[in-house]
VOVEX-154225 format. One record per residue (C-alpha): residue in three letters; x, y, z; residue number from 1. Coordinates in nm, 4 decimals. Example, Ala and Ser with C-alpha at 12.3 -4.5 7.8 and 13.67 -1.06 7.14 Angstrom:
BEGIN
<atom><rest>ala</rest><X>1.2300</X><Y>-0.4500</Y><Z>0.7800</Z><nr>1</nr></atom>
<atom><rest>ser</rest><X>1.3670</X><Y>-0.1060</Y><Z>0.7140</Z><nr>2</nr></atom>
% end
This chain:
BEGIN
<atom><rest>met</rest><X>6.6259</X><Y>6.6484</Y><Z>12.4719</Z><nr>1</nr></atom>
<atom><rest>asn</rest><X>6.6511</X><Y>6.6302</Y><Z>12.0940</Z><nr>2</nr></atom>
<atom><rest>thr</rest><X>6.8851</X><Y>6.4056</Y><Z>11.9018</Z><nr>3</nr></atom>
<atom><rest>gln</rest><X>7.1235</X><Y>6.6956</Y><Z>11.8255</Z><nr>4</nr></atom>
<atom><rest>glu</rest><X>7.1991</X><Y>6.7226</Y><Z>12.1993</Z><nr>5</nr></atom>
<atom><rest>met</rest><X>7.2883</X><Y>6.3526</Y><Z>12.2326</Z><nr>6</nr></atom>
<atom><rest>asn</rest><X>7.5967</X><Y>6.1742</Y><Z>12.1150</Z><nr>7</nr></atom>
<atom><rest>ala</rest><X>7.5422</X><Y>5.9807</Y><Z>11.7944</Z><nr>8</nr></atom>
<atom><rest>asp</rest><X>7.5345</X><Y>5.6363</Y><Z>11.9565</Z><nr>9</nr></atom>
<atom><rest>thr</rest><X>7.2745</X><Y>5.7367</Y><Z>12.2149</Z><nr>10</nr></atom>
<atom><rest>ala</rest><X>7.0615</X><Y>5.9108</Y><Z>11.9545</Z><nr>11</nr></atom>
<atom><rest>ala</rest><X>7.0641</X><Y>5.5986</Y><Z>11.7382</Z><nr>12</nr></atom>
<atom><rest>ile</rest><X>6.9580</X><Y>5.3777</Y><Z>12.0299</Z><nr>13</nr></atom>
<atom><rest>ile</rest><X>6.6755</X><Y>5.6141</Y><Z>12.1256</Z><nr>14</nr></atom>
<atom><rest>glu</rest><X>6.5548</X><Y>5.6169</Y><Z>11.7649</Z><nr>15</nr></atom>
<atom><rest>arg</rest><X>6.5475</X><Y>5.2369</Y><Z>11.7523</Z><nr>16</nr></atom>
<atom><rest>leu</rest><X>6.3670</X><Y>5.2124</Y><Z>12.0857</Z><nr>17</nr></atom>
<atom><rest>gln</rest><X>6.1075</X><Y>5.4700</Y><Z>11.9841</Z><nr>18</nr></atom>
<atom><rest>ala</rest><X>6.0420</X><Y>5.2801</Y><Z>11.6611</Z><nr>19</nr></atom>
<atom><rest>leu</rest><X>5.9427</X><Y>4.9777</Y><Z>11.8709</Z><nr>20</nr></atom>
<atom><rest>gly</rest><X>5.6468</X><Y>4.9421</Y><Z>12.1034</Z><nr>21</nr></atom>
<atom><rest>cys</rest><X>5.6609</X><Y>4.7946</Y><Z>12.4512</Z><nr>22</nr></atom>
<atom><rest>ser</rest><X>5.4819</X><Y>4.4895</Y><Z>12.3092</Z><nr>23</nr></atom>
<atom><rest>asp</rest><X>5.7600</X><Y>4.4309</Y><Z>12.0546</Z><nr>24</nr></atom>
<atom><rest>leu</rest><X>6.0255</X><Y>4.4565</Y><Z>12.3237</Z><nr>25</nr></atom>
<atom><rest>ser</rest><X>5.8250</X><Y>4.2432</Y><Z>12.5655</Z><nr>26</nr></atom>
<atom><rest>asp</rest><X>5.7891</X><Y>3.9658</Y><Z>12.3066</Z><nr>27</nr></atom>
<atom><rest>ala</rest><X>6.1599</X><Y>3.9818</Y><Z>12.2275</Z><nr>28</nr></atom>
<atom><rest>met</rest><X>6.2574</X><Y>3.9526</Y><Z>12.5912</Z><nr>29</nr></atom>
<atom><rest>asp</rest><X>6.0148</X><Y>3.6648</Y><Z>12.6416</Z><nr>30</nr></atom>
<atom><rest>arg</rest><X>6.2048</X><Y>3.4824</Y><Z>12.3679</Z><nr>31</nr></atom>
<atom><rest>leu</rest><X>6.5332</X><Y>3.5724</Y><Z>12.5389</Z><nr>32</nr></atom>
<atom><rest>arg</rest><X>6.4017</X><Y>3.4750</Y><Z>12.8858</Z><nr>33</nr></atom>
<atom><rest>ile</rest><X>6.4492</X><Y>3.8251</Y><Z>13.0295</Z><nr>34</nr></atom>
<atom><rest>asn</rest><X>6.2089</X><Y>3.9448</Y><Z>13.2988</Z><nr>35</nr></atom>
<atom><rest>cys</rest><X>6.1207</X><Y>4.2915</Y><Z>13.1722</Z><nr>36</nr></atom>
<atom><rest>gln</rest><X>5.7521</X><Y>4.3799</Y><Z>13.2120</Z><nr>37</nr></atom>
<atom><rest>cys</rest><X>5.6854</X><Y>4.6222</Y><Z>13.5008</Z><nr>38</nr></atom>
<atom><rest>leu</rest><X>5.3566</X><Y>4.4961</Y><Z>13.6410</Z><nr>39</nr></atom>
<atom><rest>gly</rest><X>5.1069</X><Y>4.7643</Y><Z>13.7391</Z><nr>40</nr></atom>
<atom><rest>ile</rest><X>5.3096</X><Y>5.0610</Y><Z>13.6098</Z><nr>41</nr></atom>
<atom><rest>lys</rest><X>5.1109</X><Y>5.2674</Y><Z>13.3607</Z><nr>42</nr></atom>
<atom><rest>pro</rest><X>5.1187</X><Y>5.6138</Y><Z>13.2001</Z><nr>43</nr></atom>
<atom><rest>leu</rest><X>4.9229</X><Y>5.9026</Y><Z>13.3472</Z><nr>44</nr></atom>
<atom><rest>asp</rest><X>4.8121</X><Y>5.9727</Y><Z>12.9909</Z><nr>45</nr></atom>
<atom><rest>arg</rest><X>4.7857</X><Y>5.7112</Y><Z>12.7150</Z><nr>46</nr></atom>
<atom><rest>gly</rest><X>4.9729</X><Y>5.9457</Y><Z>12.4837</Z><nr>47</nr></atom>
<atom><rest>phe</rest><X>5.2824</X><Y>5.9537</Y><Z>12.7033</Z><nr>48</nr></atom>
<atom><rest>ser</rest><X>5.5941</X><Y>5.7868</Y><Z>12.5636</Z><nr>49</nr></atom>
<atom><rest>leu</rest><X>5.9495</X><Y>5.7615</Y><Z>12.6922</Z><nr>50</nr></atom>
<atom><rest>ala</rest><X>6.2804</X><Y>5.6011</Y><Z>12.5996</Z><nr>51</nr></atom>
<atom><rest>gly</rest><X>6.6113</X><Y>5.6467</Y><Z>12.7758</Z><nr>52</nr></atom>
<atom><rest>arg</rest><X>6.8653</X><Y>5.5229</Y><Z>13.0282</Z><nr>53</nr></atom>
<atom><rest>ala</rest><X>6.7735</X><Y>5.4743</Y><Z>13.3906</Z><nr>54</nr></atom>
<atom><rest>trp</rest><X>6.8943</X><Y>5.6670</Y><Z>13.6931</Z><nr>55</nr></atom>
<atom><rest>thr</rest><X>6.7717</X><Y>5.4919</Y><Z>14.0064</Z><nr>56</nr></atom>
<atom><rest>leu</rest><X>6.6644</X><Y>5.5929</Y><Z>14.3564</Z><nr>57</nr></atom>
<atom><rest>arg</rest><X>6.5200</X><Y>5.3781</Y><Z>14.6337</Z><nr>58</nr></atom>
<atom><rest>tyr</rest><X>6.2982</X><Y>5.5170</Y><Z>14.9109</Z><nr>59</nr></atom>
<atom><rest>gly</rest><X>6.2214</X><Y>5.3725</Y><Z>15.2510</Z><nr>60</nr></atom>
<atom><rest>pro</rest><X>6.0014</X><Y>5.4701</Y><Z>15.5464</Z><nr>61</nr></atom>
<atom><rest>ile</rest><X>6.1154</X><Y>5.7704</Y><Z>15.7471</Z><nr>62</nr></atom>
<atom><rest>asp</rest><X>6.3538</X><Y>5.6913</Y><Z>16.0329</Z><nr>63</nr></atom>
<atom><rest>pro</rest><X>6.2260</X><Y>5.8855</Y><Z>16.3391</Z><nr>64</nr></atom>
<atom><rest>gln</rest><X>6.5688</X><Y>5.8644</Y><Z>16.5036</Z><nr>65</nr></atom>
<atom><rest>asn</rest><X>6.7658</X><Y>5.9791</Y><Z>16.2000</Z><nr>66</nr></atom>
<atom><rest>pro</rest><X>6.5221</X><Y>6.1298</Y><Z>15.9484</Z><nr>67</nr></atom>
<atom><rest>gly</rest><X>6.6327</X><Y>6.1929</Y><Z>15.5943</Z><nr>68</nr></atom>
<atom><rest>thr</rest><X>6.4619</X><Y>6.3758</Y><Z>15.3076</Z><nr>69</nr></atom>
<atom><rest>val</rest><X>6.2942</X><Y>6.2960</Y><Z>14.9779</Z><nr>70</nr></atom>
<atom><rest>gly</rest><X>6.6067</X><Y>6.4309</Y><Z>14.8041</Z><nr>71</nr></atom>
<atom><rest>asp</rest><X>6.7100</X><Y>6.7168</Y><Z>14.5723</Z><nr>72</nr></atom>
<atom><rest>tyr</rest><X>6.8702</X><Y>6.4914</Y><Z>14.3130</Z><nr>73</nr></atom>
<atom><rest>ile</rest><X>6.7026</X><Y>6.6426</Y><Z>14.0088</Z><nr>74</nr></atom>
<atom><rest>asp</rest><X>6.9629</X><Y>6.9210</Y><Z>13.9790</Z><nr>75</nr></atom>
<atom><rest>asp</rest><X>7.2377</X><Y>6.6672</Y><Z>13.9104</Z><nr>76</nr></atom>
<atom><rest>leu</rest><X>7.0710</X><Y>6.4636</Y><Z>13.6356</Z><nr>77</nr></atom>
<atom><rest>glu</rest><X>7.1646</X><Y>6.4816</Y><Z>13.2682</Z><nr>78</nr></atom>
<atom><rest>pro</rest><X>6.9181</X><Y>6.5503</Y><Z>12.9856</Z><nr>79</nr></atom>
<atom><rest>gly</rest><X>6.7722</X><Y>6.2315</Y><Z>12.8418</Z><nr>80</nr></atom>
<atom><rest>thr</rest><X>6.7766</X><Y>6.0483</Y><Z>13.1758</Z><nr>81</nr></atom>
<atom><rest>val</rest><X>6.4769</X><Y>5.8414</Y><Z>13.2873</Z><nr>82</nr></atom>
<atom><rest>val</rest><X>6.4211</X><Y>5.8954</Y><Z>13.6604</Z><nr>83</nr></atom>
<atom><rest>val</rest><X>6.3369</X><Y>5.5596</Y><Z>13.8200</Z><nr>84</nr></atom>
<atom><rest>leu</rest><X>6.1937</X><Y>5.5805</Y><Z>14.1736</Z><nr>85</nr></atom>
<atom><rest>asp</rest><X>6.1351</X><Y>5.2715</Y><Z>14.3859</Z><nr>86</nr></atom>
<atom><rest>asn</rest><X>5.8907</X><Y>5.3629</Y><Z>14.6627</Z><nr>87</nr></atom>
<atom><rest>gln</rest><X>5.8147</X><Y>4.9957</Y><Z>14.7323</Z><nr>88</nr></atom>
<atom><rest>gly</rest><X>5.4767</X><Y>5.0244</Y><Z>14.5637</Z><nr>89</nr></atom>
<atom><rest>arg</rest><X>5.3390</X><Y>5.2574</Y><Z>14.8323</Z><nr>90</nr></atom>
<atom><rest>leu</rest><X>5.0075</X><Y>5.4161</Y><Z>14.7408</Z><nr>91</nr></atom>
<atom><rest>asp</rest><X>4.9727</X><Y>5.6397</Y><Z>15.0472</Z><nr>92</nr></atom>
<atom><rest>ala</rest><X>5.2601</X><Y>5.8860</Y><Z>14.9957</Z><nr>93</nr></atom>
<atom><rest>thr</rest><X>5.3819</X><Y>6.0492</Y><Z>14.6754</Z><nr>94</nr></atom>
<atom><rest>val</rest><X>5.7452</X><Y>6.0972</Y><Z>14.5737</Z><nr>95</nr></atom>
<atom><rest>trp</rest><X>5.6938</X><Y>6.3177</Y><Z>14.2657</Z><nr>96</nr></atom>
<atom><rest>gly</rest><X>5.4966</X><Y>6.6387</Y><Z>14.2150</Z><nr>97</nr></atom>
<atom><rest>asp</rest><X>5.4655</X><Y>6.9573</Y><Z>14.0134</Z><nr>98</nr></atom>
<atom><rest>ile</rest><X>5.7976</X><Y>7.1186</Y><Z>14.1092</Z><nr>99</nr></atom>
<atom><rest>leu</rest><X>5.9948</X><Y>6.8103</Y><Z>14.0071</Z><nr>100</nr></atom>
<atom><rest>thr</rest><X>5.7897</X><Y>6.7868</Y><Z>13.6876</Z><nr>101</nr></atom>
<atom><rest>ser</rest><X>5.8630</X><Y>7.1519</Y><Z>13.6068</Z><nr>102</nr></atom>
<atom><rest>val</rest><X>6.2382</X><Y>7.1192</Y><Z>13.6639</Z><nr>103</nr></atom>
<atom><rest>ala</rest><X>6.2592</X><Y>6.7870</Y><Z>13.4782</Z><nr>104</nr></atom>
<atom><rest>ser</rest><X>6.0760</X><Y>6.9329</Y><Z>13.1806</Z><nr>105</nr></atom>
<atom><rest>val</rest><X>6.3126</X><Y>7.2316</Y><Z>13.1605</Z><nr>106</nr></atom>
<atom><rest>lys</rest><X>6.6200</X><Y>7.0083</Y><Z>13.1929</Z><nr>107</nr></atom>
<atom><rest>gly</rest><X>6.5074</X><Y>6.7725</Y><Z>12.9169</Z><nr>108</nr></atom>
<atom><rest>ile</rest><X>6.4672</X><Y>6.4668</Y><Z>13.1401</Z><nr>109</nr></atom>
<atom><rest>ala</rest><X>6.3137</X><Y>6.1872</Y><Z>12.9326</Z><nr>110</nr></atom>
<atom><rest>gly</rest><X>6.0493</X><Y>6.0908</Y><Z>13.1894</Z><nr>111</nr></atom>
<atom><rest>thr</rest><X>5.9818</X><Y>5.9429</Y><Z>13.5328</Z><nr>112</nr></atom>
<atom><rest>val</rest><X>5.8898</X><Y>5.5875</Y><Z>13.6320</Z><nr>113</nr></atom>
<atom><rest>ile</rest><X>5.7631</X><Y>5.5249</Y><Z>13.9864</Z><nr>114</nr></atom>
<atom><rest>asp</rest><X>5.6807</X><Y>5.2088</Y><Z>14.1770</Z><nr>115</nr></atom>
<atom><rest>gly</rest><X>5.4392</X><Y>5.4130</Y><Z>14.3831</Z><nr>116</nr></atom>
<atom><rest>val</rest><X>5.2336</X><Y>5.7253</Y><Z>14.3209</Z><nr>117</nr></atom>
<atom><rest>cys</rest><X>5.2787</X><Y>6.0797</Y><Z>14.1947</Z><nr>118</nr></atom>
<atom><rest>arg</rest><X>5.0703</X><Y>6.3924</Y><Z>14.2354</Z><nr>119</nr></atom>
<atom><rest>asp</rest><X>4.9943</X><Y>6.7212</Y><Z>14.0549</Z><nr>120</nr></atom>
<atom><rest>val</rest><X>4.8873</X><Y>6.5359</Y><Z>13.7433</Z><nr>121</nr></atom>
<atom><rest>asn</rest><X>4.7696</X><Y>6.8527</Y><Z>13.5713</Z><nr>122</nr></atom>
<atom><rest>arg</rest><X>5.1244</X><Y>6.9900</Y><Z>13.5571</Z><nr>123</nr></atom>
<atom><rest>ala</rest><X>5.2519</X><Y>6.6754</Y><Z>13.3835</Z><nr>124</nr></atom>
<atom><rest>leu</rest><X>4.9659</X><Y>6.6946</Y><Z>13.1336</Z><nr>125</nr></atom>
<atom><rest>glu</rest><X>5.0218</X><Y>7.0665</Y><Z>13.0762</Z><nr>126</nr></atom>
<atom><rest>leu</rest><X>5.3940</X><Y>7.0183</Y><Z>13.0084</Z><nr>127</nr></atom>
<atom><rest>asp</rest><X>5.3499</X><Y>6.6846</Y><Z>12.8269</Z><nr>128</nr></atom>
<atom><rest>tyr</rest><X>5.6016</X><Y>6.5341</Y><Z>13.0683</Z><nr>129</nr></atom>
<atom><rest>pro</rest><X>5.5839</X><Y>6.1516</Y><Z>13.0710</Z><nr>130</nr></atom>
<atom><rest>ile</rest><X>5.5150</X><Y>5.9945</Y><Z>13.4108</Z><nr>131</nr></atom>
<atom><rest>phe</rest><X>5.4506</X><Y>5.6233</Y><Z>13.4562</Z><nr>132</nr></atom>
<atom><rest>ser</rest><X>5.3368</X><Y>5.5108</Y><Z>13.8021</Z><nr>133</nr></atom>
<atom><rest>arg</rest><X>5.0937</X><Y>5.2896</Y><Z>13.9897</Z><nr>134</nr></atom>
<atom><rest>asp</rest><X>4.8511</X><Y>5.5757</Y><Z>14.0454</Z><nr>135</nr></atom>
<atom><rest>asn</rest><X>4.8245</X><Y>5.9340</Y><Z>14.1613</Z><nr>136</nr></atom>
<atom><rest>tyr</rest><X>4.7456</X><Y>6.0630</Y><Z>14.5111</Z><nr>137</nr></atom>
<atom><rest>met</rest><X>4.7834</X><Y>6.4045</Y><Z>14.6718</Z><nr>138</nr></atom>
<atom><rest>arg</rest><X>4.9443</X><Y>6.3069</Y><Z>15.0064</Z><nr>139</nr></atom>
<atom><rest>thr</rest><X>5.3061</X><Y>6.4236</Y><Z>15.0337</Z><nr>140</nr></atom>
<atom><rest>gly</rest><X>5.5932</X><Y>6.1883</Y><Z>15.1018</Z><nr>141</nr></atom>
<atom><rest>lys</rest><X>5.7685</X><Y>6.4509</Y><Z>15.3150</Z><nr>142</nr></atom>
<atom><rest>asp</rest><X>5.8205</X><Y>6.3170</Y><Z>15.6683</Z><nr>143</nr></atom>
<atom><rest>arg</rest><X>5.6883</X><Y>5.9811</Y><Z>15.5503</Z><nr>144</nr></atom>
<atom><rest>val</rest><X>5.9638</X><Y>5.8498</Y><Z>15.3218</Z><nr>145</nr></atom>
<atom><rest>gln</rest><X>6.3335</X><Y>5.9185</Y><Z>15.2803</Z><nr>146</nr></atom>
<atom><rest>val</rest><X>6.6081</X><Y>5.8388</Y><Z>15.0326</Z><nr>147</nr></atom>
<atom><rest>glu</rest><X>6.7744</X><Y>5.5061</Y><Z>15.1099</Z><nr>148</nr></atom>
<atom><rest>ala</rest><X>7.0073</X><Y>5.4796</Y><Z>14.8113</Z><nr>149</nr></atom>
<atom><rest>thr</rest><X>7.0773</X><Y>5.6226</Y><Z>14.4663</Z><nr>150</nr></atom>
<atom><rest>gly</rest><X>7.2466</X><Y>5.4608</Y><Z>14.1711</Z><nr>151</nr></atom>
<atom><rest>glu</rest><X>7.1779</X><Y>5.1107</Y><Z>14.3045</Z><nr>152</nr></atom>
<atom><rest>pro</rest><X>6.9494</X><Y>4.8409</Y><Z>14.1559</Z><nr>153</nr></atom>
<atom><rest>val</rest><X>6.5826</X><Y>4.8890</Y><Z>14.2413</Z><nr>154</nr></atom>
<atom><rest>asn</rest><X>6.2550</X><Y>4.7007</Y><Z>14.1969</Z><nr>155</nr></atom>
<atom><rest>ile</rest><X>5.9904</X><Y>4.8448</Y><Z>13.9654</Z><nr>156</nr></atom>
<atom><rest>gly</rest><X>5.6794</X><Y>4.6321</Y><Z>13.9263</Z><nr>157</nr></atom>
<atom><rest>gly</rest><X>5.8719</X><Y>4.3140</Y><Z>13.9970</Z><nr>158</nr></atom>
<atom><rest>val</rest><X>6.1562</X><Y>4.3961</Y><Z>13.7561</Z><nr>159</nr></atom>
<atom><rest>arg</rest><X>6.5137</X><Y>4.4745</Y><Z>13.8553</Z><nr>160</nr></atom>
<atom><rest>val</rest><X>6.6334</X><Y>4.8081</Y><Z>13.7190</Z><nr>161</nr></atom>
<atom><rest>ala</rest><X>6.9970</X><Y>4.9178</Y><Z>13.7429</Z><nr>162</nr></atom>
<atom><rest>thr</rest><X>7.1371</X><Y>5.2576</Y><Z>13.6560</Z><nr>163</nr></atom>
<atom><rest>gly</rest><X>7.2313</X><Y>5.2408</Y><Z>13.2890</Z><nr>164</nr></atom>
<atom><rest>asp</rest><X>6.9550</X><Y>5.0004</Y><Z>13.1880</Z><nr>165</nr></atom>
<atom><rest>trp</rest><X>6.7216</X><Y>5.1225</Y><Z>12.9139</Z><nr>166</nr></atom>
<atom><rest>leu</rest><X>6.3501</X><Y>5.1869</Y><Z>12.9622</Z><nr>167</nr></atom>
<atom><rest>arg</rest><X>6.0728</X><Y>5.2125</Y><Z>12.7064</Z><nr>168</nr></atom>
<atom><rest>gly</rest><X>5.7282</X><Y>5.3325</Y><Z>12.8020</Z><nr>169</nr></atom>
<atom><rest>asp</rest><X>5.4111</X><Y>5.3733</Y><Z>12.5976</Z><nr>170</nr></atom>
<atom><rest>ala</rest><X>5.0345</X><Y>5.3259</Y><Z>12.6317</Z><nr>171</nr></atom>
<atom><rest>asp</rest><X>5.0878</X><Y>4.9597</Y><Z>12.7290</Z><nr>172</nr></atom>
<atom><rest>gly</rest><X>5.3194</X><Y>5.0331</Y><Z>13.0231</Z><nr>173</nr></atom>
<atom><rest>val</rest><X>5.6945</X><Y>5.0068</Y><Z>13.0808</Z><nr>174</nr></atom>
<atom><rest>val</rest><X>5.9603</X><Y>4.7507</Y><Z>12.9908</Z><nr>175</nr></atom>
<atom><rest>val</rest><X>6.3230</X><Y>4.7387</Y><Z>13.1031</Z><nr>176</nr></atom>
<atom><rest>val</rest><X>6.6064</X><Y>4.6392</Y><Z>12.8703</Z><nr>177</nr></atom>
<atom><rest>pro</rest><X>6.9250</X><Y>4.5336</Y><Z>13.0530</Z><nr>178</nr></atom>
<atom><rest>gly</rest><X>7.2127</X><Y>4.7518</Y><Z>12.9417</Z><nr>179</nr></atom>
<atom><rest>asp</rest><X>7.4386</X><Y>4.4570</Y><Z>12.8660</Z><nr>180</nr></atom>
<atom><rest>arg</rest><X>7.1824</X><Y>4.2918</Y><Z>12.6361</Z><nr>181</nr></atom>
<atom><rest>leu</rest><X>7.0542</X><Y>4.5968</Y><Z>12.4524</Z><nr>182</nr></atom>
<atom><rest>glu</rest><X>7.1695</X><Y>4.5099</Y><Z>12.1002</Z><nr>183</nr></atom>
<atom><rest>glu</rest><X>7.0464</X><Y>4.1521</Y><Z>12.1297</Z><nr>184</nr></atom>
<atom><rest>val</rest><X>6.7028</X><Y>4.2680</Y><Z>12.2474</Z><nr>185</nr></atom>
<atom><rest>leu</rest><X>6.6722</X><Y>4.5373</Y><Z>11.9800</Z><nr>186</nr></atom>
<atom><rest>thr</rest><X>6.7650</X><Y>4.2949</Y><Z>11.7021</Z><nr>187</nr></atom>
<atom><rest>val</rest><X>6.5047</X><Y>4.0371</Y><Z>11.8108</Z><nr>188</nr></atom>
<atom><rest>ala</rest><X>6.2374</X><Y>4.3021</Y><Z>11.8693</Z><nr>189</nr></atom>
<atom><rest>glu</rest><X>6.2938</X><Y>4.4487</Y><Z>11.5240</Z><nr>190</nr></atom>
<atom><rest>glu</rest><X>6.2643</X><Y>4.0989</Y><Z>11.3749</Z><nr>191</nr></atom>
<atom><rest>ile</rest><X>5.9315</X><Y>4.0443</Y><Z>11.5539</Z><nr>192</nr></atom>
<atom><rest>ala</rest><X>5.7972</X><Y>4.3877</Y><Z>11.4581</Z><nr>193</nr></atom>
<atom><rest>ala</rest><X>5.8868</X><Y>4.3272</Y><Z>11.0928</Z><nr>194</nr></atom>
<atom><rest>ala</rest><X>5.7159</X><Y>3.9862</Y><Z>11.0915</Z><nr>195</nr></atom>
<atom><rest>glu</rest><X>5.3972</X><Y>4.1323</Y><Z>11.2363</Z><nr>196</nr></atom>
<atom><rest>glu</rest><X>5.4045</X><Y>4.4118</Y><Z>10.9796</Z><nr>197</nr></atom>
<atom><rest>arg</rest><X>5.4256</X><Y>4.1502</Y><Z>10.7036</Z><nr>198</nr></atom>
<atom><rest>ile</rest><X>5.1257</X><Y>3.9690</Y><Z>10.8545</Z><nr>199</nr></atom>
<atom><rest>arg</rest><X>4.9233</X><Y>4.2911</Y><Z>10.8504</Z><nr>200</nr></atom>
<atom><rest>ala</rest><X>5.0105</X><Y>4.3369</Y><Z>10.4825</Z><nr>201</nr></atom>
<atom><rest>asp</rest><X>4.9429</X><Y>3.9733</Y><Z>10.3923</Z><nr>202</nr></atom>
<atom><rest>ile</rest><X>4.5895</X><Y>3.9642</Y><Z>10.5355</Z><nr>203</nr></atom>
<atom><rest>ala</rest><X>4.4822</X><Y>4.1845</Y><Z>10.2453</Z><nr>204</nr></atom>
<atom><rest>thr</rest><X>4.5266</X><Y>3.8832</Y><Z>10.0149</Z><nr>205</nr></atom>
<atom><rest>met</rest><X>4.5059</X><Y>3.5750</Y><Z>10.2380</Z><nr>206</nr></atom>
<atom><rest>ser</rest><X>4.3473</X><Y>3.4457</Y><Z>10.5576</Z><nr>207</nr></atom>
<atom><rest>leu</rest><X>4.4938</X><Y>3.5276</Y><Z>10.8979</Z><nr>208</nr></atom>
<atom><rest>arg</rest><X>4.5796</X><Y>3.1601</Y><Z>10.9428</Z><nr>209</nr></atom>
<atom><rest>glu</rest><X>4.7764</X><Y>3.1591</Y><Z>10.6193</Z><nr>210</nr></atom>
<atom><rest>ala</rest><X>4.9497</X><Y>3.4884</Y><Z>10.6982</Z><nr>211</nr></atom>
<atom><rest>arg</rest><X>5.0525</X><Y>3.3697</Y><Z>11.0433</Z><nr>212</nr></atom>
<atom><rest>thr</rest><X>5.1840</X><Y>3.0407</Y><Z>10.9095</Z><nr>213</nr></atom>
<atom><rest>lys</rest><X>5.3773</X><Y>3.2129</Y><Z>10.6325</Z><nr>214</nr></atom>
<atom><rest>asn</rest><X>5.5510</X><Y>3.4411</Y><Z>10.8825</Z><nr>215</nr></atom>
<atom><rest>ser</rest><X>5.6052</X><Y>3.1837</Y><Z>11.1617</Z><nr>216</nr></atom>
<atom><rest>tyr</rest><X>5.3875</X><Y>3.3898</Y><Z>11.3952</Z><nr>217</nr></atom>
<atom><rest>his</rest><X>5.3319</X><Y>3.1212</Y><Z>11.6562</Z><nr>218</nr></atom>
<atom><rest>ser</rest><X>5.7037</X><Y>3.0844</Y><Z>11.7289</Z><nr>219</nr></atom>
<atom><rest>leu</rest><X>5.8051</X><Y>3.4517</Y><Z>11.7231</Z><nr>220</nr></atom>
<atom><rest>gln</rest><X>5.7976</X><Y>3.4948</Y><Z>12.1006</Z><nr>221</nr></atom>
<atom><rest>thr</rest><X>5.8845</X><Y>3.1386</Y><Z>12.1992</Z><nr>222</nr></atom>
<atom><rest>ala</rest><X>6.2020</X><Y>3.0932</Y><Z>12.4038</Z><nr>223</nr></atom>
<atom><rest>arg</rest><X>6.4785</X><Y>2.9167</Y><Z>12.2135</Z><nr>224</nr></atom>
<atom><rest>asp</rest><X>6.7670</X><Y>2.7028</Y><Z>12.3317</Z><nr>225</nr></atom>
% end
């Protein structure tokens, strides 16, 4: 999805998120005491990057008495959505593969984040479709997991994600920005990023110690009352 296909407000938010790294946002949310860092969730390729609003789905083990399915939700999602799948960290059954990757790529989905595993990695690499997960594994989730809920808060790497929250993913992993604190987080993250950029410029003419002191480096991420 390009910025011409988004409304102006969404496009502006995406631009600001993409200008920041996960580290900038992580530091900002440390200062703001927001749990945001999705532990163990990493990109299939270090070059993958995503930014967008979450749509959530939670999986559970198959119910032999009343079996469900892995779901055909992808048809209903809007361009720019980040698909967020909570498979309870399972490593033995995938919930995302090449067909979903192909459809998501055509629809302009911003990317997929999984607390669990995906498969068919080559398709994601071929289409440059961003997937962030715990790992990859070929074993299907069909007849092993089923949809428990959609649009409800889920757990991704120890972080609560609700539909409408914002996600940013890059080579360092994934962070979650609560929808109701977006502007606050962006403002602090931009402040931190600017201070670190000044430090990088200052070390051309002074020591690192001096540059850090000048730019209050040691308190940038510290929580404040």
